C-alpha positions as CSV (number, residue, x, y, z in Angstrom):
1,M,30.4,159.6,-14.3
2,G,30.8,160.9,-10.7
3,K,29.0,158.0,-9.3
4,T,31.2,155.6,-11.2
5,K,34.4,157.2,-9.8
6,L,32.9,157.2,-6.3
7,L,32.1,153.5,-6.6
8,F,35.6,152.6,-7.8
9,G,37.1,154.7,-5.0
10,A,35.0,152.9,-2.4
11,I,36.1,149.5,-3.8
12,A,39.7,150.6,-3.8
13,F,39.4,151.8,-0.2
14,F,37.9,148.5,1.1
15,I,40.5,146.5,-0.8
16,L,43.3,148.6,0.8
17,V,41.8,148.2,4.3
18,G,41.5,144.4,3.7
19,L,45.1,144.2,2.7
20,V,46.3,146.2,5.7
21,S,44.2,144.2,8.2
22,A,44.8,140.8,6.7
23,E,45.9,138.2,9.3
24,V,46.1,134.5,10.1
25,K,42.8,133.0,11.4
26,E,43.2,129.8,13.3
27,I,40.2,127.6,14.4
28,N,41.2,125.8,17.6
29,K,39.2,122.8,18.7
30,G,39.3,121.6,22.3
31,F,39.4,117.8,23.0
32,Y,40.1,115.6,26.0
33,G,43.5,113.9,26.2
34,I,44.9,111.2,28.6
35,I,48.5,111.2,29.7
36,N,49.7,107.6,29.8
37,D,52.2,106.2,32.3
38,D,55.1,106.5,29.7
39,G,54.3,110.2,29.2
40,S,52.6,109.7,25.8
41,L,49.3,111.4,25.0
42,T,46.2,109.5,24.0
43,E,44.0,111.7,21.9
44,T,40.2,111.4,22.1
45,Q,37.3,113.0,20.2
46,T,35.6,114.0,23.5
47,Q,34.9,117.7,23.1
48,I,36.0,120.2,25.8
49,K,33.9,123.3,25.9
50,N,34.3,126.7,27.7
51,F,38.2,126.5,27.5
52,N,40.6,129.4,27.6
53,A,43.6,130.6,25.7
54,I,46.3,133.0,26.7
55,G,49.2,134.0,24.5
56,F,52.7,135.6,24.7
57,I,55.3,136.8,22.3
58,C,58.5,134.8,22.7
59,G,62.0,136.3,22.9
60,N,63.6,133.0,22.2
61,D,62.8,129.6,20.8
62,D,61.4,127.9,24.0
63,C,59.7,131.1,25.2
64,S,61.6,131.2,28.4
65,N,62.0,134.9,27.7
66,V,58.7,136.6,27.1
67,I,58.7,140.1,25.5
68,G,55.0,140.8,25.1
69,T,51.4,139.4,25.1
70,L,48.9,138.5,22.4
71,W,45.4,139.9,22.2
72,N,46.3,142.8,24.5
73,G,46.9,140.3,27.3
74,E,43.3,139.3,27.5
75,V,42.2,135.7,28.0
76,Q,40.3,134.3,25.1
77,N,37.3,131.9,25.8
78,S,35.5,129.5,23.6
79,G,32.2,130.0,25.5
80,N,29.7,127.1,25.2
81,D,31.5,125.7,22.3
82,H,34.6,123.5,21.7
83,E,35.9,125.8,19.0
84,L,37.9,129.1,19.6
85,I,39.0,131.3,16.7
86,L,42.3,133.1,17.3
87,N,43.8,135.7,15.1
88,Y,47.6,136.4,14.5
89,S,49.3,139.3,12.9
90,T,50.5,139.2,9.3
91,K,54.0,139.9,10.5
92,L,55.7,137.5,12.9
93,L,56.6,139.1,16.1
94,G,59.7,138.1,18.2
95,E,60.6,134.5,17.9
96,G,57.0,133.4,17.5
97,Y,54.2,132.9,20.0
98,G,53.6,130.7,23.0
99,V,49.9,129.9,23.5
100,F,48.4,128.0,26.5
101,F,45.0,126.3,26.2
102,Y,43.6,125.6,29.6
103,K,40.6,124.9,31.8
104,D,40.3,124.1,35.5
105,G,40.5,120.4,36.2
106,Y,42.9,119.7,33.3
107,F,46.6,120.0,32.6
108,P,47.1,122.8,30.0
109,F,48.0,122.2,26.4
110,E,51.0,124.2,25.1
111,A,51.6,125.4,21.5
112,K,54.6,127.1,19.9
113,I,53.3,129.1,16.9
114,D,55.0,130.9,14.1
115,Y,52.1,131.9,11.9
116,Y,52.3,135.1,9.7
117,G,50.9,136.3,6.5
118,S,47.2,135.8,5.4
119,Q,45.9,132.3,5.8
120,S,43.5,130.0,7.6
121,K,44.6,127.3,10.0
122,M,43.0,124.6,12.1
123,A,44.4,122.9,15.2
124,N,43.4,120.4,17.8
125,N,44.3,121.0,21.4
126,Y,44.1,118.3,24.1
127,L,43.4,119.4,27.6
128,S,44.5,116.3,29.6
129,R,44.3,114.3,32.7
130,K,46.9,111.7,33.8
131,Q,45.8,108.0,33.8
132,N,47.7,107.0,36.9
133,C,49.3,109.4,39.4
134,Q,51.9,108.1,41.9
135,V,53.8,110.4,44.2
136,P,57.3,108.9,44.7
137,I,58.8,108.9,48.2
138,N,62.5,109.3,47.9
139,D,63.8,108.9,51.4
140,L,62.7,108.7,55.0
141,I,64.7,110.5,57.6
142,I,64.0,109.7,61.3
143,S,65.5,111.4,64.3
144,H,64.2,111.5,67.9
145,Y,65.1,113.0,71.2
146,G,63.9,111.1,74.3
147,N,60.4,110.0,73.3
148,K,59.8,112.7,70.9
149,V,59.8,111.7,67.2
150,V,60.4,114.0,64.2
151,V,59.8,112.4,60.8
152,N,60.9,114.0,57.5
153,V,59.8,112.6,54.2
154,T,61.4,113.9,51.0
155,L,59.7,113.4,47.7
156,S,61.9,112.5,44.7
157,S,64.0,115.5,43.7
158,A,63.1,115.4,40.0
159,V,59.7,113.6,39.7
160,S,58.1,114.0,43.0
161,S,55.2,115.3,41.1
162,P,53.5,112.5,39.1
163,V,53.7,114.6,36.0
164,L,56.6,116.2,34.1
165,H,56.5,119.5,32.3
166,A,56.8,118.1,28.8
167,G,55.5,120.9,26.7
168,P,57.5,122.9,24.1
169,L,57.4,126.1,26.2
170,N,59.8,126.8,29.0
171,Y,57.5,129.3,30.6
172,V,54.5,129.0,32.9
173,P,52.2,132.1,33.3
174,N,51.3,132.9,36.9
175,L,47.7,132.8,36.0
176,I,47.8,129.0,35.4
177,K,50.6,127.8,37.5
178,H,48.1,126.0,39.7
179,L,47.1,123.8,36.8
180,Y,50.7,122.5,36.4
181,A,50.7,121.3,40.1
182,V,49.2,118.2,41.7
183,D,47.5,118.1,45.1
184,A,48.7,115.2,47.2
185,N,48.7,114.0,50.7
186,V,51.2,112.1,52.8
187,S,50.0,110.0,55.8
188,F,52.2,108.9,58.7
189,S,51.1,106.0,60.8
190,F,52.9,104.9,64.0
191,V,51.8,101.3,64.9
192,G,53.0,100.2,68.3
193,P,52.4,100.9,72.0
194,Q,50.7,104.2,71.1
195,N,49.1,104.1,67.7
196,T,49.2,107.5,66.1
197,A,48.2,108.7,62.6
198,L,48.8,112.1,60.9
199,V,48.1,113.4,57.4
200,K,49.8,116.3,55.6
201,D,48.6,117.9,52.4
202,V,51.1,119.1,49.8
203,N,50.9,120.8,46.5
204,I,53.7,119.7,44.1
205,P,54.4,121.7,40.8
206,A,55.2,119.6,37.8
207,S,58.8,118.2,37.7
208,E,59.4,119.5,41.2
209,S,59.5,118.1,44.7
210,R,58.5,119.1,48.2
211,R,59.5,118.2,51.7
212,V,56.8,117.2,54.2
213,S,57.5,117.1,57.9
214,V,55.4,116.0,60.9
215,S,56.3,115.6,64.6
216,V,54.8,113.5,67.4
217,D,55.3,114.3,71.1
218,N,55.3,112.0,74.1
219,L,55.2,108.7,72.4
220,K,55.4,105.8,74.8
221,A,58.7,103.8,74.8
222,G,58.7,100.6,72.7
223,E,59.0,99.2,69.2
224,Y,57.0,100.9,66.4
225,Q,56.3,100.3,62.8
226,L,56.3,103.5,60.8
227,I,54.2,103.5,57.6
228,V,54.4,106.4,55.2
229,E,51.9,106.5,52.3
230,S,51.6,109.0,49.5
231,N,48.5,109.6,47.4
232,A,47.6,112.0,44.6
233,N,44.4,113.9,45.5
234,D,43.7,115.9,42.4
235,V,40.9,115.9,39.8
236,K,43.6,116.0,37.1
237,C,44.5,112.5,38.0
238,I,42.1,109.7,36.8
239,N,43.6,107.2,39.2
240,S,45.8,107.6,42.3
241,V,48.3,104.8,42.8
242,P,49.3,104.7,46.5
243,L,53.0,104.3,47.4
244,K,54.0,103.0,50.9
245,V,57.3,103.0,52.7
246,H,57.8,101.0,55.9
247,S,60.4,101.4,58.7
248,N,60.9,100.0,62.1
249,L,61.5,102.4,65.0
250,L,62.6,101.8,68.6
251,I,61.7,104.6,71.1
252,E,63.8,104.5,74.3
253,N,63.4,106.8,77.2
254,N,66.4,109.1,77.8
255,R,67.8,108.4,74.4
256,T,69.7,111.5,73.2
257,N,69.6,111.4,69.4
258,A,69.3,108.9,66.6
259,T,71.6,111.0,64.5
260,L,75.0,110.1,66.0
261,P,78.4,111.0,64.3
262,T,80.6,108.3,62.9
263,V,84.3,108.4,62.1
264,S,86.9,106.1,60.4
265,I,90.5,106.4,59.5
266,L,91.3,105.3,55.9
267,S,94.9,106.2,56.1
268,P,97.4,105.6,57.8
269,E,96.9,101.9,58.4
270,A,98.2,99.7,61.2
271,K,101.5,98.8,59.5
272,T,105.1,99.9,59.1
273,Y,105.9,102.8,56.8
274,K,109.3,103.5,55.3
275,N,108.5,107.3,54.9
276,K,107.9,109.7,57.8
277,T,105.5,111.8,55.6
278,I,102.2,109.8,55.5
279,F,98.9,110.6,53.9
280,V,96.1,111.2,56.5
281,N,92.6,110.4,55.2
282,I,89.6,110.5,57.6
283,R,85.9,109.8,56.7
284,T,83.0,110.9,58.9
285,T,79.2,111.2,58.8
286,N,76.8,113.5,60.7
287,A,79.8,115.6,62.0
288,T,79.8,119.3,62.3
289,S,83.6,119.4,63.0
290,I,86.5,117.0,62.7
291,L,89.8,116.9,64.6
292,Y,92.9,114.7,64.7
293,N,95.7,114.3,67.2
294,W,98.9,112.4,67.2
295,N,101.3,114.6,69.2
296,G,99.1,115.9,72.0
297,I,97.7,118.8,69.9
298,N,94.2,118.8,68.4
299,I,94.3,119.8,64.7
300,S,91.2,120.7,62.6
301,Y,90.7,118.4,59.6
302,T,88.9,119.6,56.5
303,A,90.5,117.4,53.7
304,P,93.1,114.7,53.2
305,V,96.5,116.0,54.1
306,Y,100.2,114.8,54.4
307,V,101.6,114.7,57.9
308,T,105.2,114.1,59.0
309,F,105.3,111.6,61.9
310,N,108.1,110.6,64.2
311,E,110.4,107.6,63.8
312,G,109.0,104.6,65.6
313,P,105.4,103.9,66.9
314,N,102.8,106.6,66.4
315,T,99.1,106.7,67.4
316,L,96.6,108.9,65.4
317,T,93.2,109.6,66.9
318,A,90.4,111.1,64.9
319,Y,87.3,112.8,66.4
320,A,83.8,113.4,64.8
321,I,81.8,116.0,66.7
322,N,78.2,117.2,66.5
323,E,75.7,118.8,68.9
324,V,74.9,115.5,70.6
325,T,78.2,113.7,71.2
326,T,81.7,113.0,70.0
327,A,82.8,109.8,68.3
328,K,86.5,108.9,68.1
329,I,88.8,106.2,66.7
330,S,92.5,105.5,66.8
331,V,95.1,103.7,64.8
332,T,98.7,102.8,65.8
333,F,101.4,102.4,63.1
334,N,105.1,102.3,62.9
335,V,107.6,104.5,61.0
336,N,111.0,102.8,60.2
337,T,112.9,104.6,57.5
338,S,115.6,101.9,57.6
339,V,113.2,99.2,56.3
340,E,113.0,98.7,52.6
341,Q,109.6,99.7,51.3
342,N,107.9,96.8,49.4
343,D,105.1,98.7,47.7
344,T,106.2,99.8,44.2
345,T,102.9,99.5,42.5
346,P,101.2,102.8,41.5
347,P,97.5,103.3,41.7
348,G,95.2,103.0,38.7
349,K,94.5,106.0,36.5
350,I,91.4,108.3,36.9
351,S,88.4,107.5,34.7
352,N,85.7,109.3,32.8
353,L,87.6,112.6,32.5
354,M,85.2,115.1,30.9
355,V,84.3,118.8,30.6
356,H,81.6,119.7,33.1
357,H,81.3,123.4,32.3
358,L,83.0,126.1,30.3
359,T,82.8,129.9,29.7
360,N,84.9,132.3,27.7
361,E,87.5,132.4,30.5
362,S,87.2,129.1,32.4
363,I,86.9,125.3,31.9
364,E,85.8,122.9,34.6
365,W,86.7,119.2,34.3
366,M,85.3,116.3,36.3
367,W,86.5,112.7,36.7
368,E,86.4,109.7,39.0
369,N,89.4,108.7,41.2
370,P,90.7,105.1,41.1
371,T,89.4,102.7,43.7
372,D,92.8,101.7,45.0
373,A,92.9,101.7,48.8
374,D,96.2,103.5,48.9
375,F,95.3,106.1,46.3
376,A,96.5,109.5,47.7
377,Y,95.9,112.3,45.1
378,S,95.9,113.3,41.5
379,I,98.7,115.3,39.9
380,I,97.0,117.8,37.6
381,Y,98.7,119.5,34.6
382,L,97.3,122.3,32.4
383,N,99.1,122.7,29.1
384,G,102.0,120.7,30.6
385,I,102.3,122.7,33.8
386,N,101.6,121.1,37.2
387,V,98.9,123.4,38.6
388,L,97.5,121.3,41.5
389,N,97.8,118.1,43.5
390,S,94.4,117.1,44.9
391,S,92.2,114.2,45.8
392,V,89.1,116.1,44.7
393,E,87.4,114.8,41.6
394,S,87.2,118.1,39.7
395,Y,89.3,121.0,38.7
396,K,88.4,124.5,37.4
397,A,90.9,126.4,35.4
398,I,90.2,130.2,35.5
399,N,91.5,133.4,33.9
400,L,91.8,131.7,30.5
401,K,91.8,133.3,27.1
402,P,88.6,133.2,25.0
403,D,88.3,130.8,22.1
404,T,91.5,129.0,23.1
405,I,92.2,125.2,23.4
406,Y,93.5,124.0,26.8
407,T,94.7,120.5,27.6
408,I,94.4,118.9,31.1
409,S,96.4,115.8,31.9
410,I,96.1,113.9,35.2
411,K,98.4,111.3,36.8
412,T,97.8,109.5,40.1
413,S,99.9,108.9,43.2
414,D,99.5,106.6,46.1
415,I,100.4,107.2,49.8
416,N,103.9,105.8,49.1
417,R,104.5,108.3,46.3
418,N,104.2,105.6,43.6
419,I,103.1,107.6,40.5
420,N,101.2,106.2,37.6
421,P,102.8,107.7,34.5
422,D,99.7,106.8,32.3
423,A,98.0,110.2,32.3
424,A,94.3,110.8,31.5
425,V,94.1,113.6,28.9
426,N,91.3,115.9,27.7
427,S,91.3,119.0,25.6
428,A,88.6,121.7,25.4
429,R,88.2,125.2,23.9
430,T,86.9,128.2,25.9
431,L,83.9,130.0,24.4
432,K,84.2,133.0,22.2
433,N,83.4,136.4,23.7
434,G,79.8,137.2,23.4
435,V,78.6,133.6,23.3
436,P,75.9,132.9,26.0
437,Q,77.5,131.2,29.0
438,G,75.6,128.6,30.9
439,D,73.1,127.5,28.2
440,G,73.2,123.8,28.0
441,N,74.6,123.0,31.4
442,I,73.8,119.4,32.4
443,S,72.2,118.3,35.6
444,I,71.7,114.6,36.5
445,N,69.1,113.1,38.9
446,I,69.3,109.4,39.7
447,L,65.7,108.7,40.6
448,S,66.2,105.0,41.1
449,P,68.0,103.3,42.7
450,T,68.4,105.4,45.8
451,N,70.8,105.1,48.7
452,K,68.9,102.4,50.7
453,I,68.6,98.7,51.2
454,Y,66.6,96.7,48.7
455,S,64.9,93.4,49.5
456,Q,64.6,92.3,45.8
457,S,67.3,91.7,43.2
458,L,65.5,93.3,40.3
459,I,65.9,97.1,40.6
460,L,64.5,99.9,38.5
461,I,67.1,102.2,36.7
462,E,65.5,105.6,36.2
463,I,67.6,108.6,35.3
464,A,66.7,112.2,34.5
465,A,69.2,114.5,32.9
466,E,68.5,118.1,31.7
467,N,70.1,119.3,28.5
468,A,71.8,115.9,27.8
469,T,71.9,114.3,24.4
470,N,73.5,111.1,25.5
471,I,73.2,109.3,28.9
472,K,75.3,106.2,29.9
473,F,75.6,104.2,33.1
474,S,77.9,101.7,34.6
475,S,77.7,99.2,37.5
476,G,79.9,96.1,38.0
477,N,80.2,94.2,34.7
478,I,77.9,96.7,33.0
479,I,80.2,99.3,31.3
480,N,78.9,102.5,29.7
481,R,75.6,101.2,28.7
482,S,73.4,103.7,26.9
483,Y,70.3,104.8,28.8
484,T,67.2,105.2,26.6
485,G,64.4,104.8,29.2
486,L,63.2,103.0,32.2
487,T,64.9,99.6,32.6
488,Y,65.4,96.9,35.2
489,L,68.7,95.3,36.2
490,S,69.3,92.3,38.5
491,F,71.8,92.8,41.3
492,A,73.2,90.2,43.7
493,N,73.4,90.4,47.4
494,G,75.9,93.1,48.6
495,T,76.8,96.8,48.0
496,H,76.6,98.2,44.5
497,T,77.4,101.6,42.9
498,L,75.6,103.0,39.9
499,H,77.7,105.6,37.9
500,V,75.8,107.9,35.5
501,Y,77.4,110.0,32.8
502,A,75.5,112.6,30.7
503,Y,76.8,114.6,27.7
504,N,75.9,117.2,25.1
505,S,77.9,119.0,22.5
506,K,79.4,121.4,25.1
507,Y,79.2,119.9,28.5
508,S,79.2,116.7,30.5
509,A,78.3,115.6,34.0
510,M,78.6,112.6,36.2
511,K,76.9,111.3,39.4
512,H,76.7,108.1,41.3
513,V,74.6,106.4,44.0
514,T,75.5,103.5,46.3
515,F,72.8,101.1,47.4
516,R,72.6,97.6,49.0
517,V,70.7,94.4,48.1
518,E,69.8,92.1,51.0
519,L,67.7,89.2,49.9
520,N,66.0,87.1,52.5
521,G,67.8,83.7,52.4
522,S,64.9,81.8,54.0
523,V,62.4,82.8,51.3
524,I,63.7,82.4,47.8
525,D,61.4,83.1,44.9
526,L,62.3,80.7,42.1
527,T,58.9,80.9,40.3
528,A,58.8,82.8,37.0
529,P,55.6,84.8,36.1
530,D,53.1,83.6,33.6
531,S,53.5,84.4,30.0
532,V,51.6,87.1,28.1
533,S,48.4,86.1,26.5
534,G,46.4,87.0,23.4
535,L,49.4,88.2,21.3
536,V,47.9,89.6,18.0
537,L,48.7,91.9,15.2
538,T,46.6,95.1,15.6
539,G,48.0,97.3,12.8
540,R,50.4,97.4,9.9
541,T,51.7,99.6,7.2
542,D,54.5,99.2,4.6
543,K,57.0,100.4,7.3
544,S,55.5,99.3,10.6
545,L,53.8,96.5,12.5
546,T,51.9,96.9,15.8
547,W,51.2,94.0,18.2
548,S,49.1,93.9,21.4
549,W,48.7,91.4,24.2
550,A,47.6,91.0,27.8
551,N,50.2,91.0,30.6
552,P,50.2,88.3,33.3
553,N,48.4,88.9,36.6
554,D,51.3,87.9,38.8
555,A,51.8,90.3,41.6
556,D,55.6,90.3,41.1
557,F,55.5,90.7,37.3
558,A,58.1,93.3,36.3
559,Y,58.3,93.6,32.6
560,N,58.3,91.9,29.1
561,I,61.5,91.1,27.3
562,I,60.6,91.8,23.6
563,Y,62.6,90.4,20.7
564,L,62.1,91.2,17.0
565,N,63.6,88.6,14.6
566,G,65.7,87.3,17.6
567,V,67.1,90.7,18.7
568,N,66.1,92.1,22.1
569,I,64.9,95.5,21.2
570,L,62.8,96.6,24.2
571,N,62.0,95.7,27.9
572,T,58.7,97.2,28.9
573,N,55.7,96.6,31.1
574,A,53.4,98.0,28.4
575,S,51.0,95.7,26.6
576,T,51.5,97.0,23.1
577,Y,54.6,97.5,20.8
578,T,55.0,99.1,17.4
579,A,58.0,98.2,15.3
580,N,58.9,101.1,13.0
581,S,61.4,101.7,10.1
582,L,60.7,98.2,8.7
583,K,61.1,97.0,5.1
584,A,58.1,96.7,2.9
585,D,56.6,93.3,2.0
586,T,58.8,91.6,4.6
587,E,58.0,89.2,7.4
588,Y,58.9,89.9,11.0
589,T,58.6,87.8,14.1
590,I,58.0,89.2,17.6
591,R,58.8,87.0,20.6
592,I,58.0,87.9,24.3
593,N,59.3,86.5,27.5
594,T,58.3,87.7,31.0
595,I,60.4,88.4,34.1
596,D,59.5,89.1,37.7
597,F,61.2,91.4,40.4
598,S,63.3,88.5,41.6
599,G,64.9,88.1,38.1
600,N,63.0,84.9,37.2
601,V,62.5,84.6,33.5
602,N,59.6,82.7,31.9
603,L,61.4,80.9,29.0
604,T,58.2,80.0,27.2
605,D,58.3,81.9,24.0
606,I,55.1,83.7,23.0
607,S,55.5,84.7,19.3
608,N,53.7,86.0,16.3
609,S,54.8,86.6,12.7
610,A,53.4,89.2,10.3
611,K,54.4,90.8,7.0
612,T,54.5,94.5,6.2
613,L,52.4,95.7,3.3
614,E,53.8,96.3,-0.1
615,S,55.5,99.6,-0.6
616,G,53.0,102.5,-0.9
617,K,50.0,100.6,0.4
618,K,48.1,102.0,3.4
619,D,47.3,100.4,6.7
620,D,44.7,97.6,6.4
621,G,42.3,99.7,8.4
622,D,42.5,102.6,5.9
623,K,41.0,100.8,2.9
624,K,38.0,102.6,1.5
625,K,35.0,100.8,0.0
626,K,34.4,101.8,-3.6
627,E,31.5,101.0,-5.8
628,W,31.4,100.5,-9.5
629,P,32.0,102.5,-11.7
630,V,33.8,104.7,-9.2
631,E,36.5,102.1,-8.7
632,F,37.1,101.7,-12.3
633,L,37.2,105.4,-13.0
634,E,39.3,106.4,-9.9
635,E,41.8,103.5,-10.0
636,E,42.5,101.9,-13.3
637,Q,42.4,98.2,-13.0
638,P,44.5,96.1,-15.3
639,A,42.4,93.9,-17.6
640,Q,43.1,90.2,-17.0
641,F,42.2,87.1,-19.0
642,N,43.5,83.5,-19.4
643,M,43.8,81.7,-22.7
644,G,44.5,78.0,-23.0
645,F,46.3,76.4,-25.9
646,L,47.7,73.1,-26.8
647,N,51.4,72.5,-27.0
648,F,52.6,69.5,-28.9
649,S,55.9,68.3,-27.5
650,D,58.6,66.3,-29.2
651,G,57.3,63.2,-27.4
652,G,53.9,63.6,-28.9
653,G,52.3,64.5,-25.7
654,V,49.9,67.4,-25.2
655,E,50.3,70.1,-22.6
656,L,47.8,72.8,-21.7
657,N,49.6,76.0,-20.9
658,Q,48.2,79.3,-19.7
659,I,49.0,82.8,-21.0
660,E,48.2,85.6,-18.6
661,K,48.0,89.1,-20.0
662,K,47.8,92.2,-17.8
663,G,47.5,95.9,-18.6
664,G,45.1,95.6,-21.6
665,F,44.1,93.2,-24.4
666,N,46.7,91.9,-26.8
667,L,45.6,93.1,-30.2
668,I,47.3,90.2,-32.1
669,V,45.5,87.6,-30.0
670,I,42.2,89.3,-30.5
671,L,42.6,89.4,-34.3
672,L,43.6,85.7,-34.3
673,A,40.6,84.7,-32.3
674,A,38.3,86.8,-34.6
675,S,39.8,85.2,-37.7
676,C,39.2,81.7,-36.3
677,I,35.6,82.5,-35.6
678,L,35.0,83.9,-39.1
679,L,36.7,80.8,-40.6
680,I,34.4,78.5,-38.7
681,L,31.3,80.4,-39.8
682,L,32.5,80.4,-43.4
683,I,33.0,76.6,-43.3
684,I,29.5,76.1,-41.9
685,I,28.0,78.3,-44.6
686,I,29.8,76.5,-47.4
687,A,28.8,73.1,-45.9
688,S,25.2,74.2,-45.8
689,W,25.3,75.6,-49.3
690,K,26.7,72.3,-50.7
691,R,23.8,70.5,-49.2
């Protein structure tokens, strides 16, 4: 009896210990992944062994706030195996866990985990390398003193690195920061009277940029061609795609500085004004200080201002000053208050008025001023009270009440005091007390085009916006077009401005870039690229169709214009496309035209038609071969048979019709057939008996 009690006690003890120590066991497998040019991940079955894992307890959903570590902060290693078993507590800690799977020579794999209880899990983790790495060069700034040259190269502000941090975790442990960065080099070549070449190495974290500078002393005077080339030099990049920027440079002895100030007077203009009080608007570049003078006194200029001039002729002189020299410009105009003023037309209204940022006690609005040459300032009202007159394209209202709606309305005035009564209006509510302030702020980066001169008409539009749910852009005749990804637009010769607007549920932002297109008139490309080839269907389900093809080999090929049932649904330089959310058992037609960087479209339609599967059926490639009797047992097949019979029509003719029965034999037909057979046998027997 004592032994029995002892046995049951031991069993109870082990059961209790098992319950207390129960946890989630996850088997993690390491595989090799490839990051494609569009940021998608190609998963392979190539095993990665000897990989590591490090885990953290998250204080919020994206783990930007870490409140603890997993596994006592120790790194877990799979050893000489591609599987690693990780254990998690029965109780979920914090807001879940952020786990990084990593190995030198690969970009890490991130996982946001919320396991708890007692269960077993299995997960695949893809330690990856990028198929093609290209390090963008955003601008080239050249300045020189005498025959000394200083060259600065800035990599693109948002995607200077060829990879973006696209994982679910907004946290990078110091231990593996180097795995998120890419090693690159930038070479500078001076080709001219004195050939010189320099190379600088640079390490660029994901989604960040770096500035690279070199200097060359005692270059001989003369004309040079400057060639700047960037290359990725990292084992985490499968291929490095070089990028080159060219510039011409003239080195002159005794030249002071290539960065000279400029100045222009936008207002007043060389004309007669009826009013003595006139709007003064001066624009400069590369100036450290600005002055204006009309009455013998130099006055510091910081922003557009109204000045009262004398009756009769006046001369206004503006100065732009930097450490090298002073630039100046003058305008002469006349004031005659006895002359009737002809200008009675007000300027246009402001556009794109939106909330840029708000807190529990402030709201900041942004907008774009009208393009009228005589626009002077905006008249800003807050809840009906004129709070400011300004030419600045933003206004921040402060010392507001929490959780309260405020309305801004803005009218415009020109330099002749003509006021546009059509006000732009926007209302917004301040945050409640205690609501986090700043989360969700939007930032915009226009990666392409940049502020430079382009020699081709087809220009890439590439925009990055953080925390935005909706991005739109405008330029010329394109008004508020939604931005969903990389796209190309064709621009004519001349100067263009691209306006970008980004929004989320709380905030908005805007940004613009001005660039110029100068096409070489002596060499005009009118030849369209070849068509795509080998367009075939490579996969289908009841809801999707996938096609693949080969792009043309033309050097100036830009992208494919893809139509589905006559609707342009995508422009891409990829060689595959999957149409999703389709109707079952329905035919769809894909059509592809190609376009080059000069905007030449190949009008030869390359098309292919295919039908989705019937509802519920799997992809063609998922069919499993079954052998009898398994197929009959696992998937009931309807019995089928055909029976012919004669139909005597009214005309005396005979028709042979078919009856098809599905889902089992018809009992009545079977009985009739059996009766006929028995009747025939009976007739034969009787006939034989009579003989």
